[in-house]
RODO-2510 file (C-alpha; in nm, 4 decimals, decimal comma):
residues 80
     n   res          X          Y          Z
     1     m     0,0000     0,0000     0,0000
     2     q     0,1387     0,3386    -0,1036
     3     k     0,1593     0,6214     0,1485
     4     q    -0,1053     0,8865     0,0932
     5     e     0,1071     1,1710     0,2345
     6     l     0,4784     1,2414     0,2124
     7     t     0,7181     1,4623     0,4045
     8     v     0,9106     1,7335     0,2198
     9     g     1,2185     1,5088     0,2064
    10     e     1,0182     1,2174     0,0701
    11     a     0,8541     1,4435    -0,1890
    12     a     1,1968     1,5721    -0,2981
    13     s     1,3204     1,2127    -0,3321
    14     h     1,0122     1,1179    -0,5338
    15     i     1,0615     1,4129    -0,7694
    16     e     1,4254     1,3139    -0,8170
    17     a     1,3229     0,9540    -0,8906
    18     t     1,0650     1,0579    -1,1506
    19     t     1,2530     1,3451    -1,3190
    20     g     1,6168     1,2502    -1,2692
    21     e     1,6804     1,5987    -1,1291
    22     t     1,7877     1,6681    -0,7717
    23     v     1,5661     1,9089    -0,5811
    24     p     1,6882     1,9733    -0,2254
    25     p     1,4079     1,9614     0,0337
    26     h     1,4800     2,3196     0,1420
    27     v     1,3797     2,4371    -0,2068
    28     l     1,0328     2,2878    -0,1583
    29     s     1,0103     2,4334     0,1928
    30     r     1,0989     2,7781     0,0585
    31     l     0,8254     2,7546    -0,2072
    32     f     0,5705     2,6785     0,0656
    33     y     0,7048     2,9644     0,2803
    34     k     0,6726     3,2074    -0,0131
    35     r     0,3191     3,0729    -0,0794
    36     q     0,4139     2,9594    -0,4300
    37     l     0,2879     2,6168    -0,3239
    38     d    -0,0427     2,5837    -0,1389
    39     h     0,0258     2,5488     0,2335
    40     r    -0,3446     2,4760     0,2938
    41     v    -0,3237     2,1563     0,0872
    42     c     0,0018     2,0589     0,2603
    43     p    -0,0300     2,1549     0,6273
    44     i     0,2364     2,1300     0,8923
    45     v     0,1372     1,8605     1,1415
    46     g     0,3636     1,8366     1,4424
    47     r     0,7034     1,9195     1,2955
    48     a     0,6444     1,7859     0,9445
    49     r     0,4671     1,9236     0,6407
    50     l     0,2394     1,6553     0,4969
    51     i     0,2166     1,6533     0,1180
    52     p    -0,0594     1,4489    -0,0451
    53     v     0,0772     1,2202    -0,3159
    54     d    -0,1727     1,3639    -0,5637
    55     y    -0,0200     1,7131    -0,5120
    56     l     0,3183     1,6034    -0,6533
    57     p     0,2279     1,6938    -1,0157
    58     e     0,1436     2,0488    -0,9007
    59     i     0,4797     2,0716    -0,7229
    60     e     0,6618     1,9480    -1,0325
    61     a     0,4755     2,1976    -1,2529
    62     t     0,5657     2,4823    -1,0154
    63     l     0,9309     2,3748    -1,0162
    64     r     0,9280     2,3824    -1,3973
    65     e     0,7513     2,7225    -1,4080
    66     r     1,0108     2,8637    -1,1673
    67     r     1,2873     2,7039    -1,3819
    68     i     1,4126     2,4977    -1,0904
    69     l     1,3500     2,1925    -1,3091
    70     p     1,4123     2,2005    -1,6840
    71     p     1,1092     2,2070    -1,9140
    72     a     0,9433     1,8715    -1,9680
    73     e     1,0565     1,7077    -2,2885
    74     k     0,7887     1,7005    -2,5510
    75     p     0,7460     1,3672    -2,7251
    76     e     0,8835     1,3741    -3,0760
    77     a     0,6286     1,3826    -3,3534
    78     a     0,5982     1,0616    -3,5494
    79     p     0,7484     1,0859    -3,8974
    80     y     0,4960     1,0848    -4,1809
***
């Protein structure tokens, strides 16, 4: 069974595993602090921010918009 919520460190590791790009956890924390990621969706509980797994695509999109991650590669068009 997959976890439904991740910590910032786990989310950073997941992004690295799926994109091949390293994103330090403090970068994600800073985006939450600056309200560029929705802190209401990912609240701090105890001492950890809990990030729903289904919010990871939004985080990745924000990282690409902010040019922290390179643009997603577009699939090549099939030759005619």
